[in-house]
C-alpha positions in Angstrom: 2.3 -1.3 -13.0 4.7 1.2 -14.7 7.1 3.0 -12.4 8.9 6.4 -12.9 11.8 4.5 -14.1 9.7 2.9 -16.9 8.4 6.3 -17.9 11.8 7.8 -17.8 13.3 5.0 -19.9 10.6 5.2 -22.6 10.8 9.1 -22.9 14.7 9.2 -22.9 15.1 6.3 -25.2 12.6 7.7 -27.7 14.3 11.1 -27.8 17.8 9.9 -28.0 17.4 7.0 -30.5 17.9 9.0 -33.6 20.7 11.2 -32.3 22.6 8.1 -31.0 22.0 6.1 -34.2 24.1 8.7 -36.1 27.0 8.9 -33.7 27.2 5.6 -31.7 28.1 2.3 -33.3 25.6 -0.4 -32.4 22.7 1.9 -31.9 20.0 1.6 -34.5 16.4 2.4 -35.0 15.5 -1.0 -33.7 17.5 -0.6 -30.4 15.2 -0.7 -27.4 14.6 2.3 -25.0 16.0 0.2 -22.2 19.2 -0.6 -24.0 19.8 3.1 -25.0 19.3 4.3 -21.4 21.5 1.5 -20.1 24.2 2.6 -22.4 23.7 6.2 -21.3 23.9 5.5 -17.6 26.9 3.4 -18.2 28.7 6.3 -20.0 27.6 8.8 -17.4 29.0 6.6 -14.6 32.3 6.2 -16.4 32.6 10.0 -17.0 31.7 10.8 -13.4 34.2 8.4 -12.1 36.9 9.7 -14.4 36.3 13.2 -13.5 36.6 12.3 -9.8 39.8 10.3 -10.4 41.5 13.1 -12.4 40.2 15.8 -10.2 38.4 17.8 -13.1 34.9 19.3 -13.0 32.1 17.3 -14.4 28.6 18.4 -15.6 26.2 17.8 -12.8 23.8 16.1 -15.1 26.1 13.1 -15.3 25.7 12.5 -11.6 21.9 12.2 -11.8 22.2 9.8 -14.7 24.9 7.9 -13.0 22.7 7.4 -10.0 20.4 5.3 -12.1 23.3 3.0 -13.3 22.7 0.1 -10.7 19.2 -0.3 -11.7 20.1 -1.1 -15.3 22.5 -3.7 -14.4 21.9 -7.5 -14.4 22.6 -9.2 -11.0 25.7 -10.9 -12.6 27.1 -7.5 -13.5 27.1 -6.2 -9.9 29.6 -7.1 -7.3 27.7 -8.1 -4.2 24.1 -7.1 -3.5 22.0 -5.1 -6.1 20.1 -1.9 -5.4 16.8 -1.7 -3.6 13.6 -0.5 -5.2 10.1 0.0 -3.7 6.9 1.7 -4.6 4.7 3.5 -2.0 1.2 4.7 -2.4 -0.6 7.9 -1.2 -1.7 5.9 1.9 1.7 5.4 3.2 2.8 8.9 2.2 -0.1 10.3 4.3 0.9 8.1 7.3 4.6 9.2 7.1 3.8 12.8 6.4 5.1 15.5 8.8 6.3 12.7 11.2 9.8 12.4 12.7 11.9 9.3 12.6 13.7 8.0 15.8 17.5 7.4 15.7 16.7 3.6 15.5 14.6 4.1 12.4 17.4 6.1 10.8 20.0 3.4 11.8 17.7 0.6 10.3 17.4 2.6 6.9 21.2 3.4 7.0 22.0 -0.4 7.4 19.9 -1.2 4.3 21.8 1.4 2.3 25.1 -0.1 3.4 24.0 -3.5 2.2 22.3 -2.2 -1.1 24.4 0.9 -1.8 21.5 2.6 -3.7 17.8 2.8 -3.1 14.9 3.9 -5.3 11.5 5.0 -3.9 8.6 5.3 -6.4 5.9 7.8 -5.4 2.4 7.5 -6.5 0.8 10.3 -8.6 -0.1 13.4 -6.6 1.0 11.8 -3.3 3.6 14.6 -2.7 2.5 17.8 -4.1 4.6 21.0 -4.4 1.7 23.1 -5.9 -1.5 22.5 -7.7 0.2 21.1 -10.8 3.6 19.8 -9.6 4.3 16.6 -7.7 7.3 14.4 -6.7 7.5 11.1 -8.6 10.7 9.3 -7.4 13.5 9.6 -4.9 16.9 8.1 -5.4 19.5 7.6 -2.6 23.1 6.7 -3.2 26.1 6.4 -1.0 29.2 8.5 -1.8 32.6 8.4 -0.1 33.3 11.4 2.1 36.7 12.2 0.4 37.6 11.8 -3.3 36.5 8.8 -5.3 38.9 5.9 -4.8 41.0 4.4 -7.4 39.4 1.5 -9.4 41.8 -1.1 -7.8 40.8 -0.1 -4.3 37.5 -1.8 -4.3 35.4 0.9 -2.6 32.9 -0.5 -0.1 30.3 1.3 2.1 31.5 2.6 5.3 30.4 4.7 8.3 32.1 7.7 6.8 30.0 7.9 3.7 27.6 10.6 2.9 24.1 10.0 1.3 23.3 11.9 -1.9 19.6 12.4 -2.5 18.0 12.9 -5.8 14.3 14.0 -6.0 12.5 13.7 -9.3 9.6 16.1 -9.9 7.6 17.3 -12.8 4.1 18.5 -13.8 1.1 16.1 -13.1 0.5 14.0 -16.2 3.9 14.4 -17.7 7.2 12.6 -17.2 9.0 14.0 -14.2 12.3 15.2 -15.5 13.3 17.8 -12.9 16.0 16.9 -10.4 16.5 18.5 -6.9 19.6 17.1 -5.2 21.4 17.5 -1.9 23.7 15.7 0.4 21.9 14.5 3.6 23.1 16.7 6.5 25.5 18.7 4.3 25.4 21.4 1.7 22.7 23.4 0.0 19.9 22.2 -2.3 20.6 22.2 -6.0 18.1 22.3 -8.8 18.7 21.5 -12.4 17.2 23.7 -15.2 14.1 21.4 -15.5 13.4 21.6 -11.7 14.1 25.4 -11.6 11.7 25.9 -14.4 8.9 23.7 -12.9 9.3 25.3 -9.4 9.2 28.8 -10.8 6.1 28.2 -12.9 4.1 25.6 -11.0 5.1 25.5 -7.4 3.5 27.5 -4.6 5.0 31.0 -4.5 5.8 30.6 -0.9 7.6 27.3 -1.3 11.2 27.1 -0.3 13.4 24.3 -1.6 15.1 24.0 1.8 11.8 23.0 3.3 11.8 19.9 1.2 14.9 18.4 2.7 13.7 17.4 6.3 10.4 16.1 4.9 12.0 14.0 2.2 14.7 12.7 4.5 12.1 11.5 7.1 10.1 9.8 4.3 13.3 8.1 3.1 14.2 6.8 6.6 10.6 5.7 7.4 10.1 4.0 4.0 13.4 2.0 4.0 13.0 1.1 7.7 9.5 -0.2 7.0 10.7 -2.2 4.0 13.0 -4.1 6.3 10.4 -5.1 8.8 7.2 -5.2 6.7 5.3 -8.5 7.0 4.8 -10.5 3.7 1.1 -9.6 3.4 2.1 -5.8 3.3 4.6 -6.2 0.4 4.0 -7.2 -3.2 6.5 -7.8 -6.0 5.4 -5.8 -9.1 5.0 -7.8 -12.3 8.2 -7.6 -14.2 9.3 -8.7 -17.6 12.6 -8.6 -19.5 13.1 -6.0 -22.2 13.6 -8.8 -24.7 10.0 -9.9 -24.1 8.7 -6.5 -25.1 10.8 -6.5 -28.3 9.3 -9.8 -29.4 5.6 -8.6 -28.7 3.4 -7.4 -31.6 1.7 -4.1 -31.4 -1.6 -5.5 -30.0 0.4 -7.4 -27.2 2.2 -4.3 -26.2 -1.1 -2.5 -25.2 -1.2 -4.6 -22.0 2.5 -4.0 -21.3 1.6 -1.1 -18.8 0.8 -3.8 -16.3 4.5 -4.7 -16.3 7.7 -3.0 -15.2 11.2 -3.6 -16.5 12.7 -3.4 -13.1 12.6 -5.3 -9.8 10.4 -3.3 -7.6 8.2 -4.2 -4.6 5.1 -2.3 -3.6 4.8 -1.5 0.2 1.3 -1.4 1.5 0.2 0.4 4.6 -0.4 -2.1 7.5 -4.0 -2.7 8.6 -3.3 -1.0 12.0 -1.9 2.1 10.3 1.2 1.7 12.5 -1.2 2.5 15.5 -1.4 6.2 14.3 -4.4 7.6 15.9 -5.3 11.0 17.3 -4.0 11.6 20.9 -2.1 9.1 22.8 -1.9 7.6 26.3 1.1 8.4 28.5 3.1 5.4 29.5 6.6 4.3 30.4 8.4 6.8 32.6 6.7 8.1 35.8 7.0 11.8 35.5 6.4 14.5 38.2 5.9 17.1 35.6 3.8 17.4 32.5 5.7 17.5 29.1 4.6 17.4 25.5 5.9 14.7 23.2 5.7 15.3 19.5 4.3 12.6 17.1 7.1 10.4 15.7 7.7 6.9 14.3 10.0 4.3 16.2 11.0 0.7 16.0 8.9 -1.2 18.5 10.4 -4.5 19.8 8.0 -7.4 19.9 8.0 -11.2 19.9 9.9 -13.7 22.1 12.6 -12.0 24.0 11.7 -8.8 22.0 14.0 -10.0 19.2 11.8 -8.6 16.3 11.0 -5.0 15.3 8.1 -3.2 13.6 7.5 0.4 12.8 4.9 2.1 14.9 3.6 5.7 15.3 3.6 7.5 18.5 1.0 10.3 18.4 1.6 13.7 19.9 0.6 13.5 23.5 1.4 14.9 27.0 3.2 12.7 29.6 3.1 13.0 33.3 0.4 13.5 35.9 -2.6 15.4 34.9 -2.2 17.8 37.8 1.6 18.1 37.5 3.2 21.4 36.7 4.5 21.9 33.1 8.2 21.3 32.6 8.7 24.8 31.4 7.2 27.5 33.5 6.0 30.8 32.0 7.0 33.8 34.1 5.5 37.3 33.6 8.1 40.0 33.1 7.5 43.2 35.0 8.6 46.5 33.6 11.5 47.9 35.6 10.9 50.9 37.8 11.4 54.2 36.1 14.7 55.5 37.4 13.9 59.0 36.5 10.8 59.2 38.6 
């Protein structure tokens, strides 16, 4: 199965090969797409780091390319744990759609990001639409220090003061998603590059607002990453991967079946058989209430097992809690018009 990373690698490598062959030593017509994009992300990361170190402005396109850098590194080239990558289908997206994440779900996802630093979520075609012909194909999340980038010798490590930079990759259905929408979780406005602005202006719903995307995507990130931590083995599957050198050695006929493979370490997360318990309605339980209140649908980490030492993600449907004949928590009072003082 090809991921957006594979599609982006093939597209970018093909377009850059001739230009780089004339300007960069070691890049030839036979250099693979993977190696070209690997070099590109390495250069983008170096330039982004240098600009932060020297306090000079840097083209924002370098930040999006630098976010891909960990996924093109070998395990021995990374200090500590590598990045995390998963693929989710339309079934999981539908279950997570328009649902809130509890604080424990967010903490579970944040802990994964502290351990892995970067995360990549591959989205199935047409699972997240922004219009009839526009869809989201991938989401990248990276940790960034709250203050300026540290010196190389400081050995930056994730901390509780970090912020999360989110990159959403979108594009027209049937084409490579090259548009980037980015923001910092909980801070700052939404920024669109020229590709995203063009796509959104031409193909998105006319009533669509980029700021409406942030809470939905952030909830999807927390839910997908938290589920990746607690998903049982039968609900996760490692995509068939192969090294770039294998593809280079294949003849043309053998490459026709290469679409069944990915160049990256990605696991597919499947929807559990019980759909997280997400059904219409819900039964009030837990607290004994004297008033009747409405509880919005949300996901939470449900304890289970001996001494409740394990966790799983479940959905709590929108429901009312409290006695059926109880008064609502918020009363509605009719306002009477004041007496006419002139009468």
